[in-house]
N, CA, C and O atoms as a Tinker XYZ file with bonds, in Angstrom:
   408  protein
     1  N      0.832000   -1.167000    0.000000    73     2
     2  CA     0.000000    0.000000    0.000000    64     1     3
     3  C      0.882000    1.238000    0.000000    63     2     4     5
     4  O      1.747000    1.389000    0.863000    81     3
     5  N      0.667000    2.123000   -0.965000    73     3     6
     6  CA     1.484000    3.324000   -1.114000    64     5     7
     7  C      1.318000    4.288000    0.050000    63     6     8     9
     8  O      2.245000    5.034000    0.364000    81     7
     9  N      0.175000    4.288000    0.687000    73     7    10
    10  CA    -0.061000    5.183000    1.819000    64     9    11
    11  C      0.830000    4.858000    3.005000    63    10    12    13
    12  O      1.026000    5.706000    3.876000    81    11
    13  N      1.367000    3.660000    3.056000    73    11    14
    14  CA     2.205000    3.278000    4.194000    64    13    15
    15  C      3.684000    3.647000    3.993000    63    14    16    17
    16  O      4.492000    3.461000    4.903000    81    15
    17  N      4.040000    4.163000    2.825000    73    15    18
    18  CA     5.423000    4.565000    2.569000    64    17    19
    19  C      5.671000    5.919000    3.232000    63    18    20    21
    20  O      4.945000    6.878000    2.969000    81    19
    21  N      6.695000    6.006000    4.093000    73    19    22
    22  CA     6.939000    7.283000    4.773000    64    21    23
    23  C      7.441000    8.348000    3.800000    63    22    24    25
    24  O      8.185000    8.046000    2.867000    81    23
    25  N      7.036000    9.572000    4.024000    73    23    26
    26  CA     7.495000   10.709000    3.225000    64    25    27
    27  C      8.603000   11.397000    4.005000    63    26    28    29
    28  O      8.417000   11.786000    5.158000    81    27
    29  N      9.743000   11.540000    3.374000    73    27    30
    30  CA    10.896000   12.155000    4.024000    64    29    31
    31  C     11.257000   13.419000    3.257000    63    30    32    33
    32  O     11.489000   13.359000    2.050000    81    31
    33  N     11.309000   14.544000    3.923000    73    31    34
    34  CA    11.679000   15.807000    3.304000    64    33    35
    35  C     13.157000   16.066000    3.601000    63    34    36    37
    36  O     13.534000   16.348000    4.739000    81    35
    37  N     13.976000   15.967000    2.573000    73    35    38
    38  CA    15.418000   16.118000    2.763000    64    37    39
    39  C     15.946000   17.432000    2.190000    63    38    40    41
    40  O     17.159000   17.624000    2.101000    81    39
    41  N     15.056000   18.329000    1.806000    73    39    42
    42  CA    15.503000   19.582000    1.186000    64    41    43
    43  C     16.444000   20.376000    2.080000    63    42    44    45
    44  O     17.478000   20.849000    1.609000    81    43
    45  N     16.116000   20.532000    3.343000    73    43    46
    46  CA    16.983000   21.305000    4.237000    64    45    47
    47  C     18.343000   20.631000    4.396000    63    46    48    49
    48  O     19.378000   21.298000    4.407000    81    47
    49  N     18.333000   19.323000    4.519000    73    47    50
    50  CA    19.584000   18.581000    4.665000    64    49    51
    51  C     20.447000   18.713000    3.406000    63    50    52    53
    52  O     21.655000   18.926000    3.507000    81    51
    53  N     19.843000   18.589000    2.235000    73    51    54
    54  CA    20.585000   18.734000    0.976000    64    53    55
    55  C     21.103000   20.156000    0.802000    63    54    56    57
    56  O     22.223000   20.358000    0.333000    81    55
    57  N     20.310000   21.118000    1.170000    73    55    58
    58  CA    20.733000   22.506000    1.065000    64    57    59
    59  C     21.945000   22.776000    1.959000    63    58    60    61
    60  O     22.888000   23.444000    1.536000    81    59
    61  N     21.925000   22.269000    3.172000    73    59    62
    62  CA    23.055000   22.437000    4.087000    64    61    63
    63  C     24.303000   21.751000    3.535000    63    62    64    65
    64  O     25.404000   22.292000    3.641000    81    63
    65  N     24.141000   20.576000    2.953000    73    63    66
    66  CA    25.263000   19.850000    2.356000    64    65    67
    67  C     25.858000   20.660000    1.206000    63    66    68    69
    68  O     27.079000   20.767000    1.090000    81    67
    69  N     25.015000   21.224000    0.367000    73    67    70
    70  CA    25.473000   22.022000   -0.763000    64    69    71
    71  C     26.223000   23.255000   -0.283000    63    70    72    73
    72  O     27.250000   23.613000   -0.859000    81    71
    73  N     25.729000   23.906000    0.756000    73    71    74
    74  CA    26.405000   25.082000    1.292000    64    73    75
    75  C     27.827000   24.769000    1.725000    63    74    76    77
    76  O     28.714000   25.612000    1.596000    81    75
    77  N     28.051000   23.570000    2.235000    73    75    78
    78  CA    29.381000   23.170000    2.683000    64    77    79
    79  C     30.313000   22.826000    1.526000    63    78    80    81
    80  O     31.531000   22.829000    1.700000    81    79
    81  N     29.764000   22.528000    0.350000    73    79    82
    82  CA    30.557000   22.019000   -0.759000    64    81    83
    83  C     31.099000   23.087000   -1.696000    63    82    84    85
    84  O     32.073000   22.838000   -2.407000    81    83
    85  N     30.503000   24.250000   -1.714000    73    83    86
    86  CA    30.862000   25.243000   -2.715000    64    85    87
    87  C     31.344000   26.531000   -2.063000    63    86    88    89
    88  O     30.786000   26.974000   -1.059000    81    87
    89  N     32.378000   27.127000   -2.636000    73    87    90
    90  CA    32.907000   28.371000   -2.081000    64    89    91
    91  C     31.973000   29.546000   -2.368000    63    90    92    93
    92  O     31.033000   29.430000   -3.155000    81    91
    93  N     32.244000   30.662000   -1.727000    73    91    94
    94  CA    31.524000   31.896000   -2.031000    64    93    95
    95  C     31.839000   32.291000   -3.474000    63    94    96    97
    96  O     32.956000   32.073000   -3.942000    81    95
    97  N     30.874000   32.865000   -4.179000    73    95    98
    98  CA    31.136000   33.281000   -5.563000    64    97    99
    99  C     32.260000   34.304000   -5.637000    63    98   100   101
   100  O     32.305000   35.255000   -4.857000    81    99
   101  N     33.165000   34.096000   -6.583000    73    99   102
   102  CA    34.239000   35.055000   -6.801000    64   101   103
   103  C     34.812000   34.884000   -8.200000    63   102   104   105
   104  O     34.730000   33.814000   -8.804000    81   103
   105  N     35.389000   35.959000   -8.692000    73   103   106
   106  CA    36.096000   35.928000   -9.958000    64   105   107
   107  C     37.555000   36.214000   -9.654000    63   106   108   109
   108  O     37.885000   37.241000   -9.061000    81   107
   109  N     38.427000   35.304000  -10.062000    73   107   110
   110  CA    39.858000   35.425000   -9.782000    64   109   111
   111  C     40.639000   35.563000  -11.079000    63   110   112   113
   112  O     40.309000   34.946000  -12.092000    81   111
   113  N     41.673000   36.380000  -11.029000    73   111   114
   114  CA    42.577000   36.506000  -12.172000    64   113   115
   115  C     43.532000   35.323000  -12.157000    63   114   116   117
   116  O     44.233000   35.101000  -11.169000    81   115
   117  N     43.563000   34.563000  -13.249000    73   115   118
   118  CA    44.463000   33.423000  -13.369000    64   117   119
   119  C     45.815000   33.905000  -13.888000    63   118   120   121
   120  O     46.862000   33.558000  -13.342000    81   119
   121  N     45.776000   34.693000  -14.928000    73   119   122
   122  CA    46.937000   35.331000  -15.532000    64   121   123
   123  C     46.418000   36.499000  -16.349000    63   122   124   125
   124  O     45.206000   36.702000  -16.416000    81   123
   125  N     47.287000   37.264000  -16.967000    73   123   126
   126  CA    46.813000   38.400000  -17.762000    64   125   127
   127  C     45.788000   37.945000  -18.788000    63   126   128   129
   128  O     46.060000   37.072000  -19.613000    81   127
   129  N     44.611000   38.545000  -18.726000    73   127   130
   130  CA    43.569000   38.269000  -19.703000    64   129   131
   131  C     42.764000   37.002000  -19.489000    63   130   132   133
   132  O     41.955000   36.642000  -20.343000    81   131
   133  N     42.966000   36.308000  -18.357000    73   131   134
   134  CA    42.217000   35.077000  -18.083000    64   133   135
   135  C     41.656000   35.144000  -16.659000    63   134   136   137
   136  O     42.387000   35.357000  -15.692000    81   135
   137  N     40.337000   34.955000  -16.562000    73   135   138
   138  CA    39.643000   35.048000  -15.278000    64   137   139
   139  C     38.796000   33.803000  -15.055000    63   138   140   141
   140  O     38.204000   33.273000  -15.995000    81   139
   141  N     38.737000   33.339000  -13.814000    73   139   142
   142  CA    37.984000   32.149000  -13.433000    64   141   143
   143  C     36.880000   32.542000  -12.465000    63   142   144   145
   144  O     37.134000   33.176000  -11.440000    81   143
   145  N     35.644000   32.158000  -12.802000    73   143   146
   146  CA    34.497000   32.417000  -11.923000    64   145   147
   147  C     34.111000   31.107000  -11.253000    63   146   148   149
   148  O     33.778000   30.131000  -11.927000    81   147
   149  N     34.159000   31.088000   -9.925000    73   147   150
   150  CA    33.778000   29.891000   -9.167000    64   149   151
   151  C     32.759000   30.261000   -8.107000    63   150   152   153
   152  O     32.680000   31.412000   -7.677000    81   151
   153  N     31.984000   29.277000   -7.691000    73   151   154
   154  CA    31.040000   29.466000   -6.610000    64   153   155
   155  C     29.691000   30.037000   -7.016000    63   154   156   157
   156  O     28.805000   30.176000   -6.172000    81   155
   157  N     29.517000   30.366000   -8.275000    73   155   158
   158  CA    28.240000   30.913000   -8.736000    64   157   159
   159  C     27.233000   29.813000   -9.036000    63   158   160   161
   160  O     26.023000   30.035000   -8.983000    81   159
   161  N     27.735000   28.634000   -9.349000    73   159   162
   162  CA    26.915000   27.551000   -9.877000    64   161   163
   163  C     27.650000   26.251000   -9.576000    63   162   164   165
   164  O     28.749000   26.273000   -9.022000    81   163
   165  N     27.063000   25.143000   -9.929000    73   163   166
   166  CA    27.763000   23.863000   -9.780000    64   165   167
   167  C     28.957000   23.780000  -10.721000    63   166   168   169
   168  O     29.928000   23.080000  -10.432000    81   167
   169  N     28.893000   24.486000  -11.839000    73   167   170
   170  CA    29.996000   24.509000  -12.805000    64   169   171
   171  C     30.828000   25.774000  -12.605000    63   170   172   173
   172  O     30.403000   26.703000  -11.920000    81   171
   173  N     31.994000   25.800000  -13.198000    73   171   174
   174  CA    32.857000   26.974000  -13.222000    64   173   175
   175  C     32.845000   27.539000  -14.631000    63   174   176   177
   176  O     32.461000   26.851000  -15.577000    81   175
   177  N     33.259000   28.780000  -14.771000    73   175   178
   178  CA    33.376000   29.370000  -16.098000    64   177   179
   179  C     34.672000   30.159000  -16.182000    63   178   180   181
   180  O     35.152000   30.691000  -15.181000    81   179
   181  N     35.229000   30.229000  -17.375000    73   179   182
   182  CA    36.481000   30.942000  -17.617000    64   181   183
   183  C     36.206000   32.038000  -18.631000    63   182   184   185
   184  O     35.490000   31.820000  -19.609000    81   183
   185  N     36.769000   33.208000  -18.404000    73   183   186
   186  CA    36.639000   34.334000  -19.318000    64   185   187
   187  C     38.029000   34.660000  -19.837000    63   186   188   189
   188  O     38.951000   34.917000  -19.064000    81   187
   189  N     38.166000   34.646000  -21.171000    73   187   190
   190  CA    39.445000   34.935000  -21.818000    64   189   191
   191  C     39.289000   36.221000  -22.615000    63   190   192   193
   192  O     38.398000   36.341000  -23.457000    81   191
   193  N     40.160000   37.175000  -22.341000    73   191   194
   194  CA    40.093000   38.474000  -23.002000    64   193   195
   195  C     40.978000   38.516000  -24.241000    63   194   196   197
   196  O     42.045000   37.905000  -24.287000    81   195
   197  N     40.505000   39.256000  -25.247000    73   195   198
   198  CA    41.339000   39.616000  -26.397000    64   197   199
   199  C     41.288000   41.129000  -26.507000    63   198   200   201
   200  O     40.664000   41.787000  -25.674000    81   199
   201  N     41.916000   41.681000  -27.497000    73   199   202
   202  CA    41.894000   43.143000  -27.655000    64   201   203
   203  C     40.534000   43.641000  -28.134000    63   202   204   205
   204  O     40.231000   44.828000  -28.010000    81   203
   205  N     39.714000   42.746000  -28.677000    73   203   206
   206  CA    38.431000   43.176000  -29.240000    64   205   207
   207  C     37.208000   42.667000  -28.482000    63   206   208   209
   208  O     36.091000   43.077000  -28.796000    81   207
   209  N     37.379000   41.793000  -27.500000    73   207   210
   210  CA    36.240000   41.260000  -26.768000    64   209   211
   211  C     36.654000   40.122000  -25.862000    63   210   212   213
   212  O     37.827000   39.985000  -25.513000    81   211
   213  N     35.666000   39.293000  -25.474000    73   211   214
   214  CA    35.953000   38.164000  -24.593000    64   213   215
   215  C     35.356000   36.874000  -25.150000    63   214   216   217
   216  O     34.392000   36.889000  -25.915000    81   215
   217  N     35.957000   35.769000  -24.745000    73   215   218
   218  CA    35.430000   34.436000  -25.027000    64   217   219
   219  C     35.129000   33.791000  -23.686000    63   218   220   221
   220  O     35.940000   33.845000  -22.762000    81   219
   221  N     33.957000   33.181000  -23.588000    73   219   222
   222  CA    33.546000   32.506000  -22.360000    64   221   223
   223  C     33.669000   31.009000  -22.573000    63   222   224   225
   224  O     33.124000   30.462000  -23.532000    81   223
   225  N     34.384000   30.350000  -21.681000    73   223   226
   226  CA    34.557000   28.903000  -21.745000    64   225   227
   227  C     33.684000   28.281000  -20.662000    63   226   228   229
   228  O     33.850000   28.558000  -19.474000    81   227
   229  N     32.767000   27.448000  -21.088000    73   227   230
   230  CA    31.815000   26.746000  -20.230000    64   229   231
   231  C     30.855000   27.704000  -19.540000    63   230   232   233
   232  O     31.123000   28.221000  -18.456000    81   231
   233  N     29.731000   27.921000  -20.205000    73   231   234
   234  CA    28.667000   28.737000  -19.628000    64   233   235
   235  C     28.080000   27.989000  -18.440000    63   234   236   237
   236  O     28.336000   26.798000  -18.263000    81   235
   237  N     27.321000   28.660000  -17.655000    73   235   238
   238  CA    26.754000   28.051000  -16.455000    64   237   239
   239  C     25.382000   27.462000  -16.751000    63   238   240   241
   240  O     24.920000   27.502000  -17.891000    81   239
   241  N     24.735000   26.918000  -15.737000    73   239   242
   242  CA    23.508000   26.160000  -15.974000    64   241   243
   243  C     22.263000   27.023000  -16.129000    63   242   244   245
   244  O     21.246000   26.542000  -16.630000    81   243
   245  N     22.317000   28.291000  -15.710000    73   243   246
   246  CA    21.146000   29.151000  -15.799000    64   245   247
   247  C     21.548000   30.535000  -16.299000    63   246   248   249
   248  O     22.617000   31.044000  -15.962000    81   247
   249  N     20.687000   31.127000  -17.096000    73   247   250
   250  CA    20.960000   32.438000  -17.677000    64   249   251
   251  C     21.172000   33.492000  -16.592000    63   250   252   253
   252  O     22.073000   34.323000  -16.705000    81   251
   253  N     20.352000   33.464000  -15.547000    73   251   254
   254  CA    20.468000   34.472000  -14.487000    64   253   255
   255  C     21.839000   34.420000  -13.818000    63   254   256   257
   256  O     22.421000   35.457000  -13.498000    81   255
   257  N     22.342000   33.224000  -13.613000    73   255   258
   258  CA    23.653000   33.067000  -12.970000    64   257   259
   259  C     24.756000   33.546000  -13.915000    63   258   260   261
   260  O     25.697000   34.211000  -13.482000    81   259
   261  N     24.647000   33.217000  -15.186000    73   259   262
   262  CA    25.631000   33.670000  -16.167000    64   261   263
   263  C     25.642000   35.198000  -16.248000    63   262   264   265
   264  O     26.706000   35.807000  -16.362000    81   263
   265  N     24.470000   35.810000  -16.189000    73   263   266
   266  CA    24.399000   37.288000  -16.203000    64   265   267
   267  C     25.092000   37.876000  -14.978000    63   266   268   269
   268  O     25.777000   38.894000  -15.079000    81   267
   269  N     24.916000   37.240000  -13.828000    73   267   270
   270  CA    25.567000   37.725000  -12.611000    64   269   271
   271  C     27.085000   37.659000  -12.744000    63   270   272   273
   272  O     27.786000   38.592000  -12.354000    81   271
   273  N     27.593000   36.551000  -13.298000    73   271   274
   274  CA    29.038000   36.425000  -13.511000    64   273   275
   275  C     29.522000   37.526000  -14.449000    63   274   276   277
   276  O     30.532000   38.177000  -14.181000    81   275
   277  N     28.803000   37.731000  -15.542000    73   275   278
   278  CA    29.203000   38.732000  -16.522000    64   277   279
   279  C     29.192000   40.130000  -15.903000    63   278   280   281
   280  O     30.117000   40.911000  -16.125000    81   279
   281  N     28.159000   40.448000  -15.134000    73   279   282
   282  CA    28.091000   41.748000  -14.476000    64   281   283
   283  C     29.226000   41.922000  -13.473000    63   282   284   285
   284  O     29.835000   42.989000  -13.404000    81   283
   285  N     29.512000   40.881000  -12.696000    73   283   286
   286  CA    30.606000   40.940000  -11.722000    64   285   287
   287  C     31.957000   41.081000  -12.423000    63   286   288   289
   288  O     32.826000   41.823000  -11.964000    81   287
   289  N     32.129000   40.367000  -13.534000    73   287   290
   290  CA    33.371000   40.473000  -14.316000    64   289   291
   291  C     33.547000   41.909000  -14.813000    63   290   292   293
   292  O     34.624000   42.489000  -14.678000    81   291
   293  N     32.492000   42.477000  -15.385000    73   291   294
   294  CA    32.599000   43.841000  -15.912000    64   293   295
   295  C     32.929000   44.827000  -14.793000    63   294   296   297
   296  O     33.768000   45.710000  -14.976000    81   295
   297  N     32.288000   44.689000  -13.654000    73   295   298
   298  CA    32.586000   45.568000  -12.524000    64   297   299
   299  C     34.038000   45.430000  -12.085000    63   298   300   301
   300  O     34.710000   46.429000  -11.830000    81   299
   301  N     34.514000   44.215000  -11.999000    73   299   302
   302  CA    35.899000   43.948000  -11.607000    64   301   303
   303  C     36.869000   44.582000  -12.592000    63   302   304   305
   304  O     37.824000   45.245000  -12.189000    81   303
   305  N     36.627000   44.381000  -13.869000    73   303   306
   306  CA    37.557000   44.878000  -14.882000    64   305   307
   307  C     37.518000   46.389000  -15.003000    63   306   308   309
   308  O     38.555000   47.014000  -15.226000    81   307
   309  N     36.355000   46.986000  -14.863000    73   307   310
   310  CA    36.272000   48.445000  -14.922000    64   309   311
   311  C     37.012000   49.047000  -13.734000    63   310   312   313
   312  O     37.652000   50.091000  -13.859000    81   311
   313  N     36.923000   48.383000  -12.576000    73   311   314
   314  CA    37.622000   48.866000  -11.377000    64   313   315
   315  C     39.130000   48.690000  -11.475000    63   314   316   317
   316  O     39.878000   49.501000  -10.928000    81   315
   317  N     39.594000   47.645000  -12.162000    73   315   318
   318  CA    41.029000   47.340000  -12.165000    64   317   319
   319  C     41.754000   47.782000  -13.426000    63   318   320   321
   320  O     42.981000   47.880000  -13.422000    81   319
   321  N     41.026000   48.054000  -14.506000    73   319   322
   322  CA    41.679000   48.436000  -15.764000    64   321   323
   323  C     40.842000   49.507000  -16.444000    63   322   324   325
   324  O     39.952000   49.204000  -17.240000    81   323
   325  N     41.127000   50.729000  -16.130000    73   323   326
   326  CA    40.337000   51.850000  -16.650000    64   325   327
   327  C     40.434000   51.965000  -18.174000    63   326   328   329
   328  O     39.604000   52.625000  -18.798000    81   327
   329  N     41.439000   51.329000  -18.774000    73   327   330
   330  CA    41.621000   51.428000  -20.229000    64   329   331
   331  C     40.729000   50.453000  -20.994000    63   330   332   333
   332  O     40.557000   50.608000  -22.203000    81   331
   333  N     40.165000   49.466000  -20.331000    73   331   334
   334  CA    39.339000   48.452000  -21.009000    64   333   335
   335  C     37.946000   49.033000  -21.248000    63   334   336   337
   336  O     37.250000   49.398000  -20.300000    81   335
   337  N     37.548000   49.117000  -22.503000    73   335   338
   338  CA    36.272000   49.730000  -22.856000    64   337   339
   339  C     35.131000   48.715000  -22.787000    63   338   340   341
   340  O     35.356000   47.506000  -22.731000    81   339
   341  N     33.912000   49.230000  -22.793000    73   339   342
   342  CA    32.725000   48.360000  -22.843000    64   341   343
   343  C     32.789000   47.470000  -24.072000    63   342   344   345
   344  O     32.454000   46.288000  -23.999000    81   343
   345  N     33.217000   48.024000  -25.205000    73   343   346
   346  CA    33.298000   47.234000  -26.450000    64   345   347
   347  C     34.266000   46.065000  -26.294000    63   346   348   349
   348  O     34.039000   44.999000  -26.868000    81   347
   349  N     35.332000   46.245000  -25.532000    73   347   350
   350  CA    36.300000   45.175000  -25.326000    64   349   351
   351  C     35.778000   44.111000  -24.358000    63   350   352   353
   352  O     36.430000   43.084000  -24.170000    81   351
   353  N     34.624000   44.337000  -23.747000    73   351   354
   354  CA    34.011000   43.357000  -22.861000    64   353   355
   355  C     32.816000   42.686000  -23.532000    63   354   356   357
   356  O     32.019000   42.011000  -22.880000    81   355
   357  N     32.708000   42.879000  -24.824000    73   355   358
   358  CA    31.636000   42.254000  -25.610000    64   357   359
   359  C     31.967000   40.781000  -25.802000    63   358   360   361
   360  O     33.119000   40.432000  -26.057000    81   359
   361  N     30.958000   39.908000  -25.680000    73   359   362
   362  CA    31.168000   38.467000  -25.864000    64   361   363
   363  C     31.329000   38.181000  -27.355000    63   362   364   365
   364  O     30.413000   38.409000  -28.144000    81   363
   365  N     32.505000   37.679000  -27.728000    73   363   366
   366  CA    32.797000   37.329000  -29.124000    64   365   367
   367  C     32.596000   35.851000  -29.398000    63   366   368   369
   368  O     32.328000   35.449000  -30.530000    81   367
   369  N     32.729000   35.044000  -28.353000    73   367   370
   370  CA    32.593000   33.609000  -28.567000    64   369   371
   371  C     32.319000   32.864000  -27.280000    63   370   372   373
   372  O     32.595000   33.342000  -26.180000    81   371
   373  N     31.763000   31.668000  -27.457000    73   371   374
   374  CA    31.485000   30.773000  -26.337000    64   373   375
   375  C     32.015000   29.400000  -26.723000    63   374   376   377
   376  O     31.756000   28.913000  -27.823000    81   375
   377  N     32.753000   28.783000  -25.821000    73   375   378
   378  CA    33.259000   27.423000  -26.018000    64   377   379
   379  C     32.652000   26.545000  -24.942000    63   378   380   381
   380  O     32.835000   26.802000  -23.752000    81   379
   381  N     31.937000   25.523000  -25.345000    73   379   382
   382  CA    31.389000   24.550000  -24.394000    64   381   383
   383  C     32.234000   23.293000  -24.469000    63   382   384   385
   384  O     32.249000   22.610000  -25.493000    81   383
   385  N     32.937000   22.986000  -23.389000    73   383   386
   386  CA    33.779000   21.783000  -23.397000    64   385   387
   387  C     32.994000   20.545000  -22.978000    63   386   388   389
   388  O     33.375000   19.422000  -23.310000    81   387
   389  N     31.897000   20.750000  -22.249000    73   387   390
   390  CA    31.083000   19.616000  -21.798000    64   389   391
   391  C     29.761000   20.139000  -21.261000    63   390   392   393
   392  O     29.632000   21.321000  -20.942000    81   391
   393  N     28.800000   19.266000  -21.167000    73   391   394
   394  CA    27.521000   19.656000  -20.600000    64   393   395
   395  C     27.244000   18.823000  -19.372000    63   394   396   397
   396  O     26.393000   17.934000  -19.389000    81   395
   397  N     27.945000   19.106000  -18.337000    73   395   398
   398  CA    27.668000   18.561000  -17.010000    64   397   399
   399  C     28.408000   19.407000  -15.995000    63   398   400   401
   400  O     29.371000   20.099000  -16.327000    81   399
   401  N     27.954000   19.347000  -14.771000    73   399   402
   402  CA    28.603000   20.155000  -13.743000    64   401   403
   403  C     29.954000   19.565000  -13.395000    63   402   404   405
   404  O     30.194000   18.367000  -13.540000    81   403
   405  N     30.825000   20.442000  -12.932000    73   403   406
   406  CA    32.182000   20.021000  -12.552000    64   405   407
   407  C     32.142000   19.198000  -11.275000    63   406   408
   408  O     33.185000   18.753000  -10.795000    81   407
């Protein structure tokens, strides 16, 4: 009888486990022109700069999260490199190496 199967709500437990597994969101400079975004999503993303724009390696799982990374990247770069124009922060390409979380 299906009514005798106990219902277990594990959402709070899973949420607490996830909080312990992932760092706070941040964008770090790897080397000149290469930035790594971690902690925004289950996956990571890399931003590679050129003189005319940027290439994003491995987009994230949701558009809203990807927009947050992009906005944070632009804020970081405008604060650290006054010579980098909005046009140079235009997305020129996207490379997807895989479709699963890291």
